[in-house]
ZABA-136484 format. One record per residue (C-alpha): residue number from 1; residue in three letters; chain; x, y, z. Coordinates in nm, 3 decimals. Layout:
// ZABA-136484
<r n="NUM" res="ala" chain="A" x="X" y="Y" z="Z"/>
...
// end
This chain:
// ZABA-136484
<r n="1" res="met" chain="A" x="-0.005" y="-0.006" z="-0.007"/>
<r n="2" res="ala" chain="A" x="0.132" y="0.347" z="-0.088"/>
<r n="3" res="glu" chain="A" x="0.227" y="0.602" z="0.190"/>
<r n="4" res="ile" chain="A" x="-0.029" y="0.891" z="0.167"/>
<r n="5" res="arg" chain="A" x="0.157" y="1.216" z="0.280"/>
<r n="6" res="ile" chain="A" x="-0.057" y="1.505" z="0.435"/>
<r n="7" res="asp" chain="A" x="0.113" y="1.743" z="0.176"/>
<r n="8" res="glu" chain="A" x="-0.081" y="1.593" z="-0.104"/>
<r n="9" res="ile" chain="A" x="-0.389" y="1.531" z="0.082"/>
<r n="10" res="arg" chain="A" x="-0.353" y="1.927" z="0.152"/>
<r n="11" res="arg" chain="A" x="-0.250" y="1.988" z="-0.211"/>
<r n="12" res="leu" chain="A" x="-0.544" y="1.778" z="-0.352"/>
<r n="13" res="arg" chain="A" x="-0.814" y="1.965" z="-0.106"/>
<r n="14" res="glu" chain="A" x="-0.714" y="2.287" z="-0.203"/>
<r n="15" res="leu" chain="A" x="-0.746" y="2.207" z="-0.599"/>
<r n="16" res="thr" chain="A" x="-1.094" y="2.019" z="-0.539"/>
<r n="17" res="gly" chain="A" x="-1.231" y="2.187" z="-0.264"/>
<r n="18" res="val" chain="A" x="-1.328" y="1.833" z="-0.088"/>
<r n="19" res="gly" chain="A" x="-1.291" y="1.744" z="0.279"/>
<r n="20" res="ile" chain="A" x="-0.983" y="1.567" z="0.407"/>
<r n="21" res="thr" chain="A" x="-1.175" y="1.207" z="0.387"/>
<r n="22" res="asp" chain="A" x="-1.241" y="1.252" z="0.074"/>
<r n="23" res="ala" chain="A" x="-0.907" y="1.345" z="-0.054"/>
<r n="24" res="lys" chain="A" x="-0.737" y="1.106" z="0.183"/>
<r n="25" res="gln" chain="A" x="-0.959" y="0.836" z="-0.001"/>
<r n="26" res="ala" chain="A" x="-0.921" y="0.977" z="-0.368"/>
<r n="27" res="leu" chain="A" x="-0.538" y="0.898" z="-0.288"/>
<r n="28" res="leu" chain="A" x="-0.573" y="0.567" z="-0.142"/>
<r n="29" res="asp" chain="A" x="-0.816" y="0.446" z="-0.447"/>
<r n="30" res="ser" chain="A" x="-0.576" y="0.565" z="-0.676"/>
<r n="31" res="gly" chain="A" x="-0.279" y="0.351" z="-0.483"/>
<r n="32" res="gly" chain="A" x="-0.122" y="0.729" z="-0.393"/>
<r n="33" res="asp" chain="A" x="-0.105" y="0.822" z="-0.755"/>
<r n="34" res="phe" chain="A" x="-0.186" y="1.214" z="-0.734"/>
<r n="35" res="asp" chain="A" x="-0.278" y="1.286" z="-1.076"/>
<r n="36" res="lys" chain="A" x="-0.510" y="1.006" z="-1.088"/>
<r n="37" res="ala" chain="A" x="-0.667" y="1.108" z="-0.776"/>
<r n="38" res="leu" chain="A" x="-0.694" y="1.466" z="-0.857"/>
<r n="39" res="ala" chain="A" x="-0.910" y="1.350" z="-1.181"/>
<r n="40" res="ala" chain="A" x="-1.102" y="1.101" z="-1.043"/>
<r n="41" res="met" chain="A" x="-1.222" y="1.418" z="-0.757"/>
<r n="42" res="arg" chain="A" x="-1.269" y="1.618" z="-1.043"/>
<r n="43" res="ala" chain="A" x="-1.500" y="1.396" z="-1.222"/>
<r n="44" res="glu" chain="A" x="-1.656" y="1.385" z="-0.916"/>
<r n="45" res="gly" chain="A" x="-1.695" y="1.703" z="-0.852"/>
<r n="46" res="leu" chain="A" x="-1.848" y="1.789" z="-1.221"/>
<r n="47" res="thr" chain="A" x="-2.081" y="1.588" z="-1.153"/>
<r n="48" res="lys" chain="A" x="-2.224" y="1.732" z="-0.848"/>
<r n="49" res="ala" chain="A" x="-2.163" y="2.062" z="-1.022"/>
<r n="50" res="asn" chain="A" x="-2.384" y="1.926" z="-1.284"/>
<r n="51" res="lys" chain="A" x="-2.696" y="1.875" z="-1.041"/>
<r n="52" res="arg" chain="A" x="-2.599" y="2.258" z="-0.862"/>
<r n="53" res="thr" chain="A" x="-2.650" y="2.410" z="-1.222"/>
<r n="54" res="glu" chain="A" x="-3.038" y="2.395" z="-1.182"/>
<r n="55" res="arg" chain="A" x="-3.042" y="2.619" z="-0.924"/>
<r n="56" res="glu" chain="A" x="-3.122" y="2.980" z="-0.909"/>
<r n="57" res="ala" chain="A" x="-2.803" y="3.225" z="-0.899"/>
<r n="58" res="arg" chain="A" x="-2.900" y="3.577" z="-0.818"/>
<r n="59" res="ala" chain="A" x="-2.626" y="3.720" z="-0.645"/>
<r n="60" res="gly" chain="A" x="-2.272" y="3.788" z="-0.762"/>
<r n="61" res="val" chain="A" x="-2.088" y="4.046" z="-0.866"/>
<r n="62" res="ile" chain="A" x="-1.949" y="4.250" z="-1.175"/>
<r n="63" res="gly" chain="A" x="-1.624" y="4.238" z="-1.259"/>
<r n="64" res="ser" chain="A" x="-1.442" y="4.438" z="-1.493"/>
<r n="65" res="tyr" chain="A" x="-1.033" y="4.488" z="-1.634"/>
<r n="66" res="val" chain="A" x="-0.907" y="4.754" z="-1.851"/>
<r n="67" res="his" chain="A" x="-0.585" y="4.609" z="-2.064"/>
<r n="68" res="asp" chain="A" x="-0.355" y="4.923" z="-2.162"/>
<r n="69" res="gly" chain="A" x="-0.614" y="5.147" z="-2.194"/>
<r n="70" res="arg" chain="A" x="-0.703" y="4.943" z="-2.506"/>
<r n="71" res="ile" chain="A" x="-0.925" y="4.668" z="-2.437"/>
<r n="72" res="gly" chain="A" x="-1.186" y="4.699" z="-2.154"/>
<r n="73" res="val" chain="A" x="-1.416" y="4.382" z="-2.060"/>
<r n="74" res="val" chain="A" x="-1.728" y="4.403" z="-1.771"/>
<r n="75" res="val" chain="A" x="-1.903" y="4.063" z="-1.689"/>
<r n="76" res="glu" chain="A" x="-2.130" y="3.964" z="-1.466"/>
<r n="77" res="val" chain="A" x="-2.107" y="3.649" z="-1.270"/>
<r n="78" res="asn" chain="A" x="-2.358" y="3.532" z="-1.045"/>
<r n="79" res="cys" chain="A" x="-2.399" y="3.267" z="-0.770"/>
<r n="80" res="glu" chain="A" x="-2.643" y="3.174" z="-0.532"/>
<r n="81" res="thr" chain="A" x="-2.587" y="3.400" z="-0.206"/>
<r n="82" res="asp" chain="A" x="-2.360" y="3.735" z="-0.120"/>
<r n="83" res="phe" chain="A" x="-2.168" y="3.506" z="0.104"/>
<r n="84" res="val" chain="A" x="-2.022" y="3.309" z="-0.181"/>
<r n="85" res="ala" chain="A" x="-1.976" y="3.615" z="-0.405"/>
<r n="86" res="lys" chain="A" x="-1.785" y="3.790" z="-0.134"/>
<r n="87" res="thr" chain="A" x="-1.492" y="3.469" z="-0.118"/>
<r n="88" res="asp" chain="A" x="-1.159" y="3.520" z="-0.270"/>
<r n="89" res="glu" chain="A" x="-1.210" y="3.221" z="-0.480"/>
<r n="90" res="phe" chain="A" x="-1.530" y="3.353" z="-0.648"/>
<r n="91" res="lys" chain="A" x="-1.368" y="3.706" z="-0.665"/>
<r n="92" res="glu" chain="A" x="-1.060" y="3.519" z="-0.833"/>
<r n="93" res="leu" chain="A" x="-1.277" y="3.325" z="-1.090"/>
<r n="94" res="val" chain="A" x="-1.460" y="3.675" z="-1.256"/>
<r n="95" res="lys" chain="A" x="-1.112" y="3.823" z="-1.278"/>
<r n="96" res="asp" chain="A" x="-1.038" y="3.532" z="-1.446"/>
<r n="97" res="leu" chain="A" x="-1.327" y="3.530" z="-1.667"/>
<r n="98" res="cys" chain="A" x="-1.236" y="3.913" z="-1.740"/>
<r n="99" res="leu" chain="A" x="-0.918" y="3.808" z="-1.842"/>
<r n="100" res="his" chain="A" x="-0.990" y="3.528" z="-2.075"/>
<r n="101" res="ile" chain="A" x="-1.230" y="3.754" z="-2.264"/>
<r n="102" res="ala" chain="A" x="-1.032" y="4.013" z="-2.309"/>
<r n="103" res="ala" chain="A" x="-0.755" y="3.781" z="-2.463"/>
<r n="104" res="ser" chain="A" x="-1.023" y="3.581" z="-2.659"/>
<r n="105" res="asp" chain="A" x="-1.256" y="3.792" z="-2.787"/>
<r n="106" res="pro" chain="A" x="-1.548" y="3.530" z="-2.799"/>
<r n="107" res="glu" chain="A" x="-1.854" y="3.655" z="-2.996"/>
<r n="108" res="asn" chain="A" x="-2.121" y="3.555" z="-2.759"/>
<r n="109" res="glu" chain="A" x="-2.175" y="3.356" z="-2.445"/>
<r n="110" res="val" chain="A" x="-2.218" y="3.018" z="-2.600"/>
<r n="111" res="ser" chain="A" x="-1.862" y="3.052" z="-2.769"/>
<r n="112" res="leu" chain="A" x="-1.689" y="3.208" z="-2.445"/>
<r n="113" res="leu" chain="A" x="-1.830" y="2.884" z="-2.281"/>
<r n="114" res="gly" chain="A" x="-1.703" y="2.631" z="-2.507"/>
<r n="115" res="gln" chain="A" x="-1.307" y="2.796" z="-2.568"/>
<r n="116" res="pro" chain="A" x="-1.030" y="2.654" z="-2.384"/>
<r n="117" res="phe" chain="A" x="-0.956" y="2.851" z="-2.104"/>
<r n="118" res="val" chain="A" x="-0.663" y="3.106" z="-2.146"/>
<r n="119" res="lys" chain="A" x="-0.480" y="2.994" z="-1.817"/>
<r n="120" res="asn" chain="A" x="-0.532" y="2.614" z="-1.883"/>
<r n="121" res="pro" chain="A" x="-0.617" y="2.528" z="-2.239"/>
<r n="122" res="asp" chain="A" x="-0.658" y="2.169" z="-2.118"/>
<r n="123" res="ile" chain="A" x="-0.976" y="2.269" z="-2.013"/>
<r n="124" res="thr" chain="A" x="-1.261" y="2.456" z="-2.138"/>
<r n="125" res="val" chain="A" x="-1.423" y="2.792" z="-1.960"/>
<r n="126" res="thr" chain="A" x="-1.710" y="2.563" z="-1.875"/>
<r n="127" res="asp" chain="A" x="-1.492" y="2.327" z="-1.681"/>
<r n="128" res="tyr" chain="A" x="-1.301" y="2.592" z="-1.509"/>
<r n="129" res="ile" chain="A" x="-1.659" y="2.715" z="-1.389"/>
<r n="130" res="lys" chain="A" x="-1.770" y="2.381" z="-1.297"/>
<r n="131" res="glu" chain="A" x="-1.438" y="2.328" z="-1.077"/>
<r n="132" res="his" chain="A" x="-1.573" y="2.650" z="-0.882"/>
<r n="133" res="ile" chain="A" x="-1.938" y="2.536" z="-0.870"/>
<r n="134" res="ala" chain="A" x="-1.790" y="2.222" z="-0.684"/>
<r n="135" res="lys" chain="A" x="-1.555" y="2.391" z="-0.487"/>
<r n="136" res="leu" chain="A" x="-1.797" y="2.684" z="-0.352"/>
<r n="137" res="gly" chain="A" x="-2.074" y="2.453" z="-0.339"/>
<r n="138" res="glu" chain="A" x="-2.326" y="2.691" z="-0.573"/>
<r n="139" res="asn" chain="A" x="-2.430" y="2.743" z="-0.920"/>
<r n="140" res="ile" chain="A" x="-2.227" y="2.999" z="-1.092"/>
<r n="141" res="val" chain="A" x="-2.363" y="3.162" z="-1.407"/>
<r n="142" res="val" chain="A" x="-2.195" y="3.404" z="-1.657"/>
<r n="143" res="arg" chain="A" x="-2.495" y="3.619" z="-1.720"/>
<r n="144" res="arg" chain="A" x="-2.317" y="3.872" z="-1.960"/>
<r n="145" res="phe" chain="A" x="-2.063" y="4.022" z="-2.069"/>
<r n="146" res="ala" chain="A" x="-1.896" y="4.321" z="-2.295"/>
<r n="147" res="arg" chain="A" x="-1.566" y="4.334" z="-2.474"/>
<r n="148" res="leu" chain="A" x="-1.455" y="4.699" z="-2.600"/>
<r n="149" res="ala" chain="A" x="-1.141" y="4.735" z="-2.816"/>
<r n="150" res="leu" chain="A" x="-1.018" y="5.109" z="-2.885"/>
<r n="151" res="gly" chain="A" x="-1.103" y="5.145" z="-3.262"/>
<r n="152" res="glu" chain="A" x="-1.338" y="4.851" z="-3.334"/>
<r n="153" res="leu" chain="A" x="-1.706" y="4.901" z="-3.403"/>
<r n="154" res="thr" chain="A" x="-1.916" y="4.678" z="-3.233"/>
// end
C-alpha cells in the first residue's frame, strides 16, 4: 500500500474543495497516484456541479478589466448567495473570466463557454466554472459580458 502524505492530501483539498477524508480516500483509491486522484475528484466534483446548475443564481458581482487602455471588459457573474460572492475564490474566478474575455474576444456566451481556458488550455471555460461550482458549492452563471477594443466598431 502506498504511503499517503499529508501535504498531498492538503494539495488535493485545495485544488478540488473536498474534505480531508474524501481527499485521503481518493489518494488511497488511486494507489497514491496524485494525478489519478485529482482526475477522479474532478470527475466527481463536476458531477456534483452539474446537479447544482439547476439552482437559481441571483447574487454575484460585476467584474471589470482594462488592458493597457486599449481593451476593456465588463462581466456579470452570478452565484446563489452574497456569502459566496464575497469570497476570494469567487472574485478570482470573475477576474480570470475578465482576463479570458479580453484575450480571446468571444462573439457570444456560447463561444465563451466552449473555448479552451486561456490560463489552462486543457480545459474549457465551462470546465473551469464547474470546478468553482464544485469548490464553492453553489451554482455559478456568466450572465452577460461586454468587450470593447479601441478603434473597433460593435
